[in-house]
N, C-alpha and C positions, 0 to 999 in steps of 0.2 A: 527388404521391406517394401520397396517400390513395386516389385512384382506381385507380392501378396496383396497389396492394396489394389493393384490393377485387376487381379483375379476376382477380388470381392466386388469390384465395381462392375465387372462384366459377367457376373455369375448368372444373371437373368438371361442374357443373350446366349451364354454358353450352354444353357440347358437344352437348347434346340439343336445343338451340334452333335455330330458323332465323335467318337473318341479320337479318330485320326486328326480331325480338324482342331479339336481341343488341344492335342499335343502340339500342333503347329502354332496355335495361338500362344500357348505358354512359352514355347521356345522363342517366338518372335518378341514377346515381352521381355524375356531375359536379354536377348540381343539388343533390344531398344534401350533398356536401362544401361547396359554396358556401353552402348554407343553414346549416350548422353554423358556418361562419366568420362569417356575418352575425349569428347569435345572439350570438357572442362580442363582436362589435363593438357590439351594442345596449347592452351593459352600460356602454360608455364614453360614451354619449350622456346625460351627466348633466343638461345644460340641458333637453333635451326631457323627460326623466323628471320633472324638477322642475316644469315647466309642466303636465305631465299630472296629477301629484299635486295641485298647487295648484288646478287646474281642478276636479278631483273633490272636493277638500275644500271649496272655495268654494261648491259647489252641493249639498252633502250634505243641506241642509234640504229639498230637493225630494223626497227618498226617504222613504217611510213607514218608521216604526220597525220594523214587522213584517217588512220585506224585508231587514233587516240583522241579524236574530237569528242567533246563532251556530249554533243547531241547524238552522235552515233552510238556512244557507249550507253547513254540513257535509253535509247530506243531498244537496244539489245537486252537491256535489263527489264524494261516495262512489258515488252511483248510476251515473253514467257509467263510473267506474272498474270497478265490479263487472260491468257489461254488457260492457265491453271485454275484461276478462280471462276472462270466461265464454266469449265467442266465440273468443278466442285459444287457450284451453286445448282447446276442442272441435276447432278447425281443426288444431292441431298434434298432438293425440292421434290423429286420423284419419290424418294423413300419416305419423306414425311407425308405426302399425299396418300401413300398406300398403307404405311404402318402407323402413322400418327406422330404426334409431337414427342412421344416416348422415344422415337428414333434418335432425336437430338440428345436425349439423356444418355442413351447407350453409346453413341458414337461421336459425341462432341470432342472427346479427347483424341479420337482417331483423326478427326479433321485437323486438329492442331498438329498431331504427329506427322500427318502426310505433308502439311505445309512446311514444317521444320525440316523434314527429309528433303523436300523439293528445294527449299532455299539453300540448304547446305550443299546439295549436289550442284546447284547452279553456281554457288560460290566456288566450289572445287573446279567446275568446268571453266569458269572465268579465269582462274589461275592457270589452268592447263592451256587455254587459248592464248594467254600472254606468252607462255613458253613456246607454243607452236608457231606463233607469228615471228618470234625471234629466230627460230630455226629456219623458217621460211625466208626471212630476210638474209640469213647467212647463206642459204642456197642461192639466192638471187645474186649476191655479191660474187659467189664462186662462178656463177654462170657468166657474169661479165668479166671473168678472168682478172679480178682484182688481186688474186693471190700471186700473179706473176710479177708483182711489184714488191720489193723487200719490205718496206714499212707496212704496206697493206697486209702482207702475209703474217707479220708479227701481230698485227691488230686482230686478224681473223683467228689466230691461234689463241689469243687472250679471250676472244668471244666464245670460242668452243669450250675452253676451260671454265669460264664463268657460267655458261649454260649447263654444263655437267654438274657444277656445284649447286646450281639452282634445282636441278632434278634430284640430286642426292638429298638436299634439304627438304624437298617436297616429300620424298619417300620417308624420310625420318619423321617428318611432322604428321603426315596423314596416312601412313602405312596401315596401322591398326584400325583406324577409322574406316578405311576403304574395305577392309575385310568385313567389318560389321555392317557397313552400308550395303555391300553386295549381298551378304547373307540375309539381311533384313528385306531387301528388295525381292530376293528369291522366295522367301517365305510369304511375302505378301502376294506374289503371283500364285504360289501354291494354294493360298487360302481362297482367293477370288476366282481362280481358274478351276471351278468346281461345277460339274454338270448336275449335281444333286440339288436342283432348284425346287423350292417348296411351292408347289402349285396352289395349295390351299391358302397360303399366306399372301401371295401376290396375284393369283388369278391368271387364267389363260389370256385374258385381254391385255394384261400388263407384262406378259412374258417377254415380248420383244424389247420393251423398254428396260426390263430387268437385265437382260443380256447386254444391252447397250451400256448401262451403268457399270456393270462388272468390267466390260472391256475398257471403258473410260478410266476406271480406277487402275487397272493393270497398266494402261498406257501412261497414266500420270506417274506411276511409280517406276516403270521400266524405262521409258524413253529418256529421262534425264540421266539415269545410270548408264544406259546404252551410249548416249552422246559422250559421257565422261570416258568410258572405256575406249570408244573409237578415237577420241582425241589423243589419248595415251598412245594408241597404236599409230596414229598419224604422225606424232612427234618422232617416234622411232623410225618410221618410214622416211621422214624428211632427212634424218641423220644418215640413213643408208643412201639416199640420193646424193647427198653431199660427198660422202666417201666415194661413191661410184663416179661422180663427176670429176673429182680431183684426181683419182687414180687413172682415169682415161685421158684427162687433159695433160698429165705429165708425160704421156708417151711421145708426144710430138716435140718435146723440149730437148735441145741438144746441149745447152749450156750446163756444164757439170755442177756449178755452184747452185744454180736455180733448181736443178733436178734434186740435189741433196736437200735444199730447203723444202721443196715440195714433199720429199719423202718424210722429212721430219714433221711437216704439217699433217701429212696423211697418218703418221703414227699417232700424233696428238688426237686427231679425229677418231681414230679407231679405239684408242685407250679411253677416250672420254665420250664414247657413244652412250646415249641415254638408255636407261632401262627402268621401267616402272614396275614396282613389285608391291604386293600387299604384305608389308613388314617382312619380306623375304620368304614368305610361305609359298607364293606362286606369282608368276609374272602377270601383269595386267595387259592383255592384248586381245585380239579378236577371238582367240581360243577360249577366253573367259566367257564370252557370250554363249558359245556352244556348251560350255560346262553348265551354265544356268539352264539352258534348254534341256540338257540331259537330266539334270536334277528334277526339273518340272515333269518331264516325261516319266521318270521313274516313280515320282509321287503319284501321278495319275494311275499308273499301273497298280500301285499299292492300294490306292483308294478303291479301284474297281475290283480288286481281289479280296480285300478284307471287309469291305462294307458294300456289297453289291445289291442288297435286297431290301432297300427301304421301300415301303409301300407307295410313297408319293414321289419316287424318283422319276425323272424324265428319261434319263439314259440308264439302261441296265445292260448287264453283260449276260453271256450265256450261262455263267455260273449260277445265276438266279434260278434257272430252270432245272439245275441238276441237284 
């Protein structure tokens, strides 16, 4: 019902699109409705939330005090908000001056959707940063060779297990949402990364500003998702650094008992290594970024192949002449 209402709401703007972009819009609306439903379901996963919070609380000693100061946290929250709204106001101001106030009627819902997507991605990124800082703190303790002391070694083992539980709880809570979020971001890039700009609607004088607004929207959608994906990859990389550090540090130890304890600690680190996945369908790492780029490149090829001959297109292919 939500998708049907959305299609009726945007029917006037859809009339100016080709069939490929209409298909992208409809698919994006389906994914967006599923994404909103999934967010509602996340609130009911009480057990996963409890495990995530317990994992973060149990490893809070790994985070330096200066990283949790209220002023610093507030600054990190406000700066992205200011940047987002500055870009949003510029984009919509330009579109209103060219198209008219009717633009706000067509795309007011899109503005709300883009902010909801941005805020949710920022929220996920904040949780991931909390986990990353804890793995970074665990690595610092290993660099200071705290693991060569028996009590410290047991404490570090508990930290490693708690962090892995937090990562598992994160995957269980946000796995399906991450699939939908990455898919929706990709579709938004597909929609706005289109060279079939309407010259008669925007005019040659406004062409550069039109390109700038499209690039800004792509960046607003893609950069937060990119930062989220890179943070997942950085957490896995921090875990690999810890395993590498412990395995090499144990080579110089001659005490048999200490060496056995370190081997057990290394086994705990290896078996509790973090792995972020989109509900088990695919891992979330740097290769996910290349998958998005590959999808975008494939779409552009399809666009140029199936719909190359619009009379007011700026970019045309050789297929137009054949």
